N, C-alpha and C positions, 0 to 999 in steps of 0.2 A: 334494757327492750329485749323484743325477741330478736327470734333470729334470722326476721323478716326488717330489714333498717328504716323501712315504709312504718312501720310503726312504735311510735315517739313515748314517750312519757305520759304526756299532756294525753294525748289521745288514751294511754290507758287511764289516766282520770277522769277525761271524757267521759271512760265504758261502764266506769263506778256511776256517774250519773246517769247515764242510761237505762242502769240497770236500778237503780232505786224509782225514777218516776216507771220504767216497766211492770215490776214488783207491783208498784202501790197501785197501778190501773189494773192489773191482772187480781190482786187480794182485792179491791174496791168493787169490780164487777165480779165476782163469787158472789160480793156481800149483798148484793142487791136482789137475791132471793129473798133472804128475810126482809129487806126494806119494803118491798113490791109483795110480799108475802097476803097481806089484809086486800090491797087494791084487787088483785090477781083473782082472789074469790070474787069480787063483783063480777068483773070483763078480764076477762074472758071467761069468767066463772070455774077456773082451776079451784080442787079443793086442797088445804093444807095438809094431805096427806102424799095427795100428787106433786106439791111442791116440795114437799119434806122427800118424798121418793126421789125425785130429780136430782134433788143436794147429794142422795146417798149414792145414787149413778154417775155422778158429777164426782164422788171425794172415791168412788172403784177405779173410773178409769185417770185419778190423778194417778194412783198406786200403781198404773200401770205405763202412765208415762212418762213417769220418774226415770224406772229404768233404761226406758226406749231411748229417753233424751239423754240421759247420762252416758248411755252408750255410741251415740253416735258424737258426743261433743267428745269423748276420750279418742275417738277415730279421726272424724272428719274436725273436729275445730268446733268455738264456741258461735259462730257465725251463722250454720245452716239453722243451729238448732235454737237463736234467738230468732230468727226469721221465720222461721218454720212455727216458733209455738205461739209470738205474736199474731202471726195472720189466722192460726189457725183461731186462736181468742177471738177476733175479729170476725172473722167470717161466724163465730157463734154468734157474734151480738149482734151481727147484719140478720141471721136469722129470726132471733128473736125478735127484731123489729117489726115482724112481717106474720110471723104465726100465730094462729089460735088455740088447732088441733093438738090437745093434751099430749099423744104421741107424738108429735113433733118439740115439743117443750122436753119431753126426757130423755127422747132419742138424738135430736140433731142439736137443740141448744146446750144441756147438761151434755152430751155425749162428746162432743166439737170443745167447749169448752175445760171438761175439766181432762180430754189428749189435751190440749194446747197449754193449761196451766200445769200441768206433769211433769211436760217436757221443759219447760219453760219456768220455775220456783227456785225455791231456796235452794239445792245444792247443785242445782243448772248453777246457779249465782257465786256458788260456794267453789265449786270447780272452777269457774272463767277465772275468779279472781287470784286462785293459786296460779293458773298458770301468767297470769299477768304481774304477778308482786314475788319480788322476792325476800322484800323484806317487811315487814309490820304486816302480815297478812290477816292477822286474826282482824286488826284494827280495820284496815280497809273492808275485810268481809264483812263485820259487825253494820260499818256505812251501809254498805251495800244494800244489806239483809233490812235496814230498818226502812226502808220504801216498804216493805210490806207492812209494815205497822202505820208509816206513814200515809198509805195510800188511803189504809180505811178512816183515818183521824182527819185527812186533808179531803177528802175525794167525797166521800161518802154525804156529807154535808151540803156540797154544792151535786152534787146529782141528787138528792133527796128535792133541793128549789128544784133544778132543772127538771125533774118528772113533775113537780109541784104546777111549775110554769108553762111546759108544753108537752107533757106528756110522757110515759117510758116509752111510747117507743121511738121516738124522737132521739130521748134523753140514750136509746142503745146505739142508732145511726151516730150520734155524734162521739160516742164512745168506739164505735167502731170503725170510725176515719182520722179518730188518734193512736190509736194503735196504729195502721198500717201506715203512718206517717212515721212512728217510731220502728216499724219493723223496717223500715227506707232508710233510715237513720242507722239503724244496726247492719244492714244487708253494707253500708258505706262505710262505717265505721270500724267493723270487724274485719275489713277484709285480707290485712297486712297479720291476723291472731292464727298460727298453725296450732295443729292438737297436739299433743304431750307428746304424741307417738312420734309425730314428723319434726319437732321443734326437738328432738333430743332432750325435752325437759326430764329431771329427775335423774336417780341415781342409775349406775350401769345393775346393780345389782336388779333394779325393777324392769329390766328387759323378759324376765320368765313371765310377767303377767300379761305382755302385749300377747296379740294376734287374735284367734277368733273368737267371737261371742262364748264358746261353749264351754272356750278353756278358759276366760278369764271369770267363771261363774265356778266353773271346778275347783279351781285357784280359789274363790271367797269362800265359801263351803264349806271348802275344807281348813280354812283360815278362823283360828281360836278364836285375834282378837276382833274379825269381823262380826261371828257369831254372836258373841259376847255384846259389839255393838246396836247389832238388830234385836237381838232380845231386850234391850234398855229402851234402845229407841221407837219401838213400838209398844214400851210399858209408857215412854214419855209421851207418845200420840193418844192411849188412853186418857192421862188424865190432864191435858191442855186442851185440842181440840174435840175431844172425845166427851168430857163432862163437864169441862169448864166453858169452855167458845157455848154447848146448846144448852146447859143448865143452868149455866148462875140467875142469867136473869129470873129464870120461871122458882128458882132460889129464892133470892132474895123478895119476891113477891111471894113466896109464903109465908117468909120472914116477916112478913107485914108493912117491908118500905114500898114507898111510893115509887111511882117510873121514873120519874125525872132525879130521885135520889140513885135510885138500883142501876140508872144509865148514865149519870155523874160517875159513878164508880164502875163503871163499867170503860168506859172514856180517859178516866184515870190509869188504870189495866192498861190502855193500847198506848198513852204517853210512857209509863214504866215500862212498856215495851220495847221501845225506840231509843228509849235509854239502857238497856239491859243490854242490848245486842249488841249494842256499841261497845259498853261499858267489858263486857268480859269476852268478846272479839280482841279486846287490845290486853286485857289479864291475860288471854290463854298464849299471847306474843312472852306474856313474862314470868309464868309459872308452868309447871306442870298439866295439861288438859284433862289427862286422866285424874287428878286428886281433883282441878277445878271440879270438870261434868260431875261427877261423884257427890262434892259437896253441894254442888246446886241442887241434885235430886233431893238428898237429906233435907235441903232448905225447903225445898218443895213442898215435902210431905208434913213442915210443921207448919208452911202457910194452913192447910186445909181443917190443921188441931185450931187456928183463928178463924174457919170459914164458918167451924162447926158449932163456935160459940160469936157470932153476931148479934143474934136475935137480939133488937131493940137498941143497939149499940151501933150504931152509921160507923163512926168513927172508928168502932174496930173495922168492918167494912173497908174500909179505906186501906187501911193498913195491909189486910189482905190483897187488897186492890193492887198496892206498891209493890209490894212484896213476891204477889205471883208472876205480877207484869217485869219485872227486874228479870224473872227466870225462865220469861215463857221461851219466845223466839229465840232468846241468848245461848240455848243451848247449842244449836246449829254453828255458828261460828268456834266453839269450843270442840265439838263431833270434830267439825270439819278437820281441825288439826290436828285430831288423835288420828282420824283416818290420812295425813299427809305420812304421818311420824310412821306408822304402822302398817299404810299399802300402798304408800309413794302417789305420785302424781298423776302418772300414767294410766292409772285405771282405776283414778278420784270421781272422774262422773258415773261410772256405773256403781261403782262403790256406793257414790250420797245419792243415788238413783233408788235404788234398792234400799237403801236405811229410809228414805224418805216412801219406801211402798210402803214397808211397814210400819210406818208412822202412822200412814193414812189410814190402812186394814185397823190397826189399834183404836183408829180414832173413833171407827165407826164402830167397835164395838164397846167401846165408850159411853157410844154417844143412845144404842141399843140396850145398852146390859145397863145404864143408868134411869131410861124410862122406865123397862122391865123392875126394878127395883122399888122405884116408885111408886107404882102401880102395884105392887107386892105388900110393900110398907106403909103406902098412904103417906111416906116422910124421904127427906134427902140422908140421911146421916149413913144407910149403909152404904150410900153412893159414893162419902167422903170417904168414909174407914176405908173402903174398898181400894180408893184413889191413892191415901195414903199409903196402905201397905202397899202397894204397886210403884209408887214413886220409891221408896225404900229398896225394894227389892232391884230396882232399876240402879240406885246409888250404888248396892254389892255387884249388881253385874258387871259397874263400871271399874270398882277396882279389881275384880277377876283378872282385865285385863294387865300382863305381865306390863310392869316399865319398860321405858327402852326406845329406841328407835331403830329398829330393820332395817329402814331404807336413809336414815340419816339425813342430815341436811339436803344432800344435794336433791329430795324429793320437792323442794321445793320450784318456784316458777320463776320466768325469764326476765323478769321486767325489774324495775327501781325495787 
């Protein structure tokens, strides 16, 4: 357990459940942009370009919120980050329930939700699990992160039903109320969790990375392992949230698949996401996370070969959905294990926040380049070829990280 005796092992596992729910709501809320895009064209008359621009703003501010939230977590612990992130996203949902002006949609709703979901996202959850658990960190992290996919699978249909029955404004108000309830729960539940700095977590050799943010940033951006991870994870963003999340469904339509078949495949991809993040989190406890992550990137490259050959073959599209889904979110618990080994837990929040920022910027580049390449060639072949090459490059960069654990097993967290 933590140095604060009031934080028990059951409370640590309850935090895993709270994290699962929080990530599910945050990711599902972000997914409502695509869900509501056709309806918003009618009332209040927001164009798809406007909604897409709002989505880009949200993604960019997530890249900002990630490092800020991670640094706060390192210095003050997870409680203010969880509470603050949930309240920001709740505030954005409340604003969305009231606005009609386009600028308010982009600046207030998308901006506030982007900052909040950047602060409370997969890296924050990974760093929190590292603080709470000493053993089976990969497995526990995978379970917590599975909420991101679970939210989209379980909550998006519920949101769609609620929007149809009560309207999107009322639905956003209910979402805001649930997020506020979770924020109160986080404030109570995480009261006994100190920061890695205050709790003394990590090995003595990690002390040189404590201190002011400028000193921490200087350490990270002069560290070979961190720079290689940043490069690899930025490319990871390009090949996942950038090209697949944005362009898979339009590509399936261009291949002649009707909406039911393509959305079914996308749903199967989401189920595989949940399975993969737990499976590879468990594997990260059993083998070298560096080699595991490199192998995952190379396998992802292979999945793009399958994707380029799905025309007229729905079964092959399902094979792609399963393989890619298993390898999608699953990279994060493995990456977190590499960060623990090479950088230590005392700076883990900032490290993962910056890596997530790179991932978000890579995703933005992938989304934009995917559209540009399609407009240029009138097909998606070059999009997938570029993604394939970048996935291989990400694997090579990962292999260039030197093996070993400079901070040793002492970088582990403090509880069970």
